[in-house]
N, C-alpha and C positions, 0 to 999 in steps of 0.2 A: 856308602855301603859297599863293602867289598863284593866284587863279582865272582872272584875265584873262591869257591867254597868247597868244603868236604861234604859230599853227599852220599858216599857209599863206603862200606868197609869191604875190602877185597882180601880174601884169604886163599891160600893155596889149597887145592883139593887133595884128598888122600890119594886119588888115582886120576890120571888124565882121562878126559872124555872128549869125544869129537865135538868140534865147534858146529853149532847149529846155524847155518847160513840163513835160515828163514825166521829165526827168532828176532822179532822186531824190538824187543827189550834187551837183546844181547849186547854185551859190552866187549871192547877190546882194550886191554890195559897196556899202556905205554909207560916206561920208566925212564924219563929223560935224564935222570942222574946217572943211570947205568948204561944207557944205550944212545949213542950219538945219532942213530937214525930216528929214534923217538924224539930227540931234541929238534931235529930238522922238521919232523912232522908237526911238532908243536909250533915251530916258526911259521909253517905254511898255514896252520889253523889260525894263528894270531893275525896273519895278513888278510884273513877273510872273515873276521867276526866283528861284532860291534865294538865301538871305541873303548868303552869302560872295561870290558873283558880283555881286550887287546892290551890295554895299559897294565892290567894285573899280570897277564901272562908274560909281558915284556920284563916286568920287575922280577918275576920268578926265574925267567931264563937268564937274566943278568947274574942272579945269585948262583945258579947252576954253573955258568961259565966261569965265574970268579973262583969257584971251589976246585978242589983237586979232582982230576979225572978218576972216576970210579967205573969199572966195567963189570957187568954181569956176564953170564954165559952168552946170551943172545947179543949183547952189546959188543963183546969181543969178536964174535963172528961178523957182525955188521960193520965194525970199524973200517976195514979196508974198502968197503963199498960206499961209504958216505961221501957225497960230493960236497964241495965247498958251496956255501950259500952264494947264489948269484945276486949281483947288484940288480936293482930294478931296471928294467929295460928303459933306456932313454927314449923319449918320443922321437919318432923319425921326423927329420926336418922336411918341411913341405918342399916339393919340387918347385924350383923357380920357373915361372912361366917363361916360355920362349918368347923373345921379342918378336912382335909381328912386323912383318915387312910391309912397307908401304906398297899399295898396289902399283904395279908397273904402269907407267904412263905410256900412252900411245906415242910412238915416235912420229914426230911431224915430218912430213916430206920436206926434204931439203930443197930450198929454192935454188934454181940454177942461175948462175950469173950470166948476164949477157956480156959478150965480148965485142 
């Protein structure tokens, strides 16, 4: 069963309205075909969701990246600010333990030679 499904129909409103920050059912629409920042956001989401959805998102993003660049108004404004994807941070190597010095031996008193 596909995890990436259409659940909403999004339409432009006749007039703009302020965004309600307290609306718990509010949505924020990203258009990864038209906005490179949206594509980066989708990559971050993919990296932090369950495996089946991540697989479907990855397939969608490969399709977007293989297609021609299409930019909308926000996408054109965002393009200069999009940072390249970072490679996953390599795990830091564990520090090598410092070799332990053997405890200093007590110096034995030198025997004096008889002449």
